[in-house]
Every structure is written in structure tokens, then in C-alpha cells.
C-alpha positions in Angstrom: 93.8 105.3 106.2 96.2 102.5 105.2 94.6 99.9 102.9 95.3 96.3 103.4 95.5 96.0 99.6 96.2 98.7 97.1 93.4 99.8 94.7 96.0 99.5 91.9 98.9 97.2 92.6 102.3 97.4 90.9 102.4 95.7 87.5 104.2 92.3 88.1 107.6 92.2 86.4 106.6 89.2 84.4 104.0 91.4 82.7 106.4 94.3 81.8 107.1 94.8 78.1 110.6 95.6 77.0 109.3 99.0 76.0 108.2 99.6 79.6 111.6 98.9 80.9 113.3 100.9 78.2 111.1 103.9 78.8 111.6 103.9 82.6 115.4 103.3 82.4 117.8 106.2 82.3 115.6 108.8 84.0 116.6 108.5 87.7 120.1 107.1 88.6 118.9 105.4 91.8 116.2 103.6 89.9 118.3 102.2 87.1 119.8 99.3 89.1 116.3 97.9 89.5 115.5 98.3 85.8 118.6 96.6 84.3 116.7 93.3 83.5 119.7 91.4 84.8 119.1 88.1 86.7 120.9 89.5 89.8 118.9 92.8 89.8 117.3 93.7 93.1 113.6 93.2 93.5 111.6 95.9 91.7 110.3 98.6 94.0 106.5 98.9 94.1 106.5 102.5 92.8 108.3 101.5 89.6 105.8 98.7 89.2 103.1 101.3 89.5 104.7 103.6 86.9 105.0 100.6 84.5 101.2 100.5 84.3 101.5 103.8 82.3 105.2 103.8 81.4 105.1 106.6 78.9 103.8 109.1 81.5 105.7 107.4 84.4 108.9 107.7 82.5 108.4 111.4 81.9 107.6 112.0 85.6 110.8 110.0 86.5 112.8 112.2 84.2 111.5 115.4 85.7 112.0 114.1 89.2 115.4 112.6 88.4 116.6 116.1 87.4 115.5 117.5 90.7 117.2 114.8 92.7 120.3 114.1 90.6 121.2 117.5 89.3 119.0 120.0 91.1 120.2 123.4 92.4 118.7 123.0 95.9 120.8 121.2 98.4 119.7 117.7 99.3 118.9 118.9 102.8 116.6 121.6 101.6 115.0 119.3 99.1 114.3 116.6 101.6 113.0 119.1 104.2 110.4 120.2 101.6 109.5 116.6 100.6 109.0 115.5 104.2 106.8 118.5 104.8 104.7 117.6 101.8 104.5 114.1 103.0 103.3 115.3 106.4 100.8 117.7 105.1 99.3 115.2 102.6 99.4 112.3 105.0 101.4 110.3 102.4 102.8 107.4 104.4 104.6 105.8 101.5 106.4 109.1 100.6 107.3 109.8 104.2 108.7 106.3 104.7 110.7 106.4 101.4 112.4 109.8 102.3 113.2 109.2 106.0 116.6 107.7 105.2 117.3 110.2 102.4 116.5 113.1 104.8 118.9 111.7 107.4 121.6 111.1 104.8 121.2 114.7 103.7 121.9 116.0 107.2 118.5 116.3 109.0 118.6 115.0 112.5 115.9 112.8 114.1 114.7 115.8 116.1 114.4 117.9 113.0 112.5 115.2 111.1 110.1 114.8 114.0 109.6 118.6 114.1 108.7 118.6 110.3 105.2 117.4 111.4 104.7 120.6 113.5 106.0 122.8 110.7 107.6 126.2 111.0 106.2 126.9 114.5 108.5 124.2 116.0 111.1 126.1 118.2 114.1 124.3 116.8 113.9 125.8 113.3 115.9 128.8 112.3 114.4 131.4 110.1 115.8 129.9 106.9 114.4 126.4 107.5 111.2 127.9 108.8 110.7 129.8 105.6 111.2 126.7 103.5 108.5 124.9 105.6 106.2 127.9 105.3 106.7 127.8 101.5 105.6 124.2 101.4 102.6 125.0 103.5 101.6 128.0 101.4 101.9 126.1 98.2 99.9 123.2 99.5 97.2 125.4 101.0 97.0 128.4 98.7 99.0 127.3 95.6 101.1 130.5 95.8 103.9 131.9 97.9 103.0 135.3 99.3 105.0 138.5 98.8 106.6 138.7 102.2 107.8 135.1 102.1 108.9 135.4 98.5 111.1 138.4 99.5 112.7 136.5 102.3 113.4 133.4 100.2 114.8 135.6 97.3 117.3 137.1 99.8 118.7 133.7 100.4 118.2 131.7 97.1 119.0 132.5 93.5 116.3 132.3 90.9 117.0 128.6 90.0 116.7 127.5 93.6 113.6 129.7 94.1 111.9 127.9 91.1 113.0 124.5 92.5 111.3 125.1 95.8 108.0 125.3 93.8 109.0 122.4 91.5 109.8 120.1 94.4 106.7 120.9 96.3 104.5 120.6 93.2 106.1 117.3 92.1 105.7 115.6 95.4 102.2 116.8 96.0 101.4 115.2 92.6 103.1 112.0 93.7 101.3 112.1 97.1 97.9 112.3 95.3 98.9 109.3 93.2 100.2 107.2 96.1 97.4 108.0 98.5 94.7 107.4 95.8 96.0 104.0 94.7 97.0 103.0 98.2 100.5 101.8 97.2 102.2 99.6 99.8 105.9 98.8 100.2 107.1 95.3 99.4 107.1 94.5 103.1 103.4 95.4 103.6 101.3 98.0 105.3 103.0 97.6 108.7 106.0 99.4 107.2 104.1 102.5 106.5 104.4 105.0 109.4 101.9 107.8 109.8 103.7 111.0 109.0 101.5 112.8 111.6 102.4 110.4 114.4 105.1 111.1 116.9 106.6 107.6 116.2 106.9 108.3 112.5 110.5 109.6 112.8 111.6 106.2 114.0 110.2 104.4 111.0 113.7 103.8 109.5 114.1 101.1 112.2 111.1 99.3 110.9 111.9 99.6 107.2 113.9 96.7 105.6 117.5 97.8 105.2 117.5 96.9 101.5 114.2 98.6 100.7 114.7 101.2 98.0 114.2 105.0 98.2 112.7 105.6 94.7 112.1 108.3 93.7 
């Protein structure tokens, strides 16, 4: 369900303290241009306004997530495949909308993004991609990767990337719980939130404002 108004809206920029801005800045490269405090800075993304309500914890989450995005061992394509599957499984509209363009920029096609909703059973996936989707599903459902899947993943990924599969899924499940619970909306309103379980969700990038940020 998409709420007309969030339970907990972003903190208005006028109410931010300098400590809030200092804590959130420097943790995620793509977020810093919004946090500069300059008069010509772009409008603050709603998710950063949400983190500003608890900036000490929000900053630490951004730092962790920033490491995964800016200097992680997984390829951007693998990371975005996992994130979209988490968005689909958790029904997190905001997360799905934010990562559509990032997924396409990382090399996922529109057909592949659409097939993320179906998961590993979609016929277009090869075994490698299917195993990543299964890993996301097992972590969401059972909170553990089973022995057979672990062996297959370990034959393709080194130990750092194996750990990052778990870190990425866990981080974005955590974020999905937050976003779904507070009902966060994009700056453009609820009409810009596609349903990740809908067959039209893959085309959401055509309905999202070109300047809207993808953070985090």
C-alpha cells in the first residue's frame, strides 16, 4: 500500500543542525552534492531528510552503504541485481524506483529488470544470475544460504564478494523495512512510486523526474 502521506516525513532542511549535515556528509559520494550547504545545491532527497531525523545512526548506515556502493568488491551489475530482487521481495516501491536507473546504468536490460520480479525461475537468467537471485530469496526467507547454493557461489566468487552478497541483501532489507514502515515518498509524490511486483514497474524510469536522485 502506498500512503498519501508518510508516517514520518523527511526533516525540512531549515530544521537541520550543522551537526546533522556534518555527520551525513562524507559517507556516500553520490549524496555529498546534496549535503554541501551551498546555495546552488540540488534539492535534498527525501531519504537524506529521513536520515537527518536520527543523523548519528543515519550517518553510520550511509557510511556502511557507501562502502558497498563506492568501493565494494561486487560488480555494480551484481549489486543492483540483488538490490532489485530485495525491492521486489519486500514490495519496497521507493527502493525499486531509486535503483531502476542505477541497474540500467550497471548493464541490466529492461527485460532483465522485468524478470527480476519473477526471480530465478525466469527463463532468461543464466545459472550465475539465477544463483544470485536465489541467494537473495534464501536470505530474505530463511536468513541463510544453503550448502548447495553456497558451493555454487563459492565456485564463482572470492570470499570478499561472497560476504558482500550477504551484506548487500541484509543492508537493503533493513532499508526496505525502514522505507515501507515510514511510507517515504519521493519529492514528486506517490504517483512516482511503481509497484515492484507490477509488470509496468520496469518502465518507471520514464515516470521519474530526470533530476531525481538515486540515494543511496
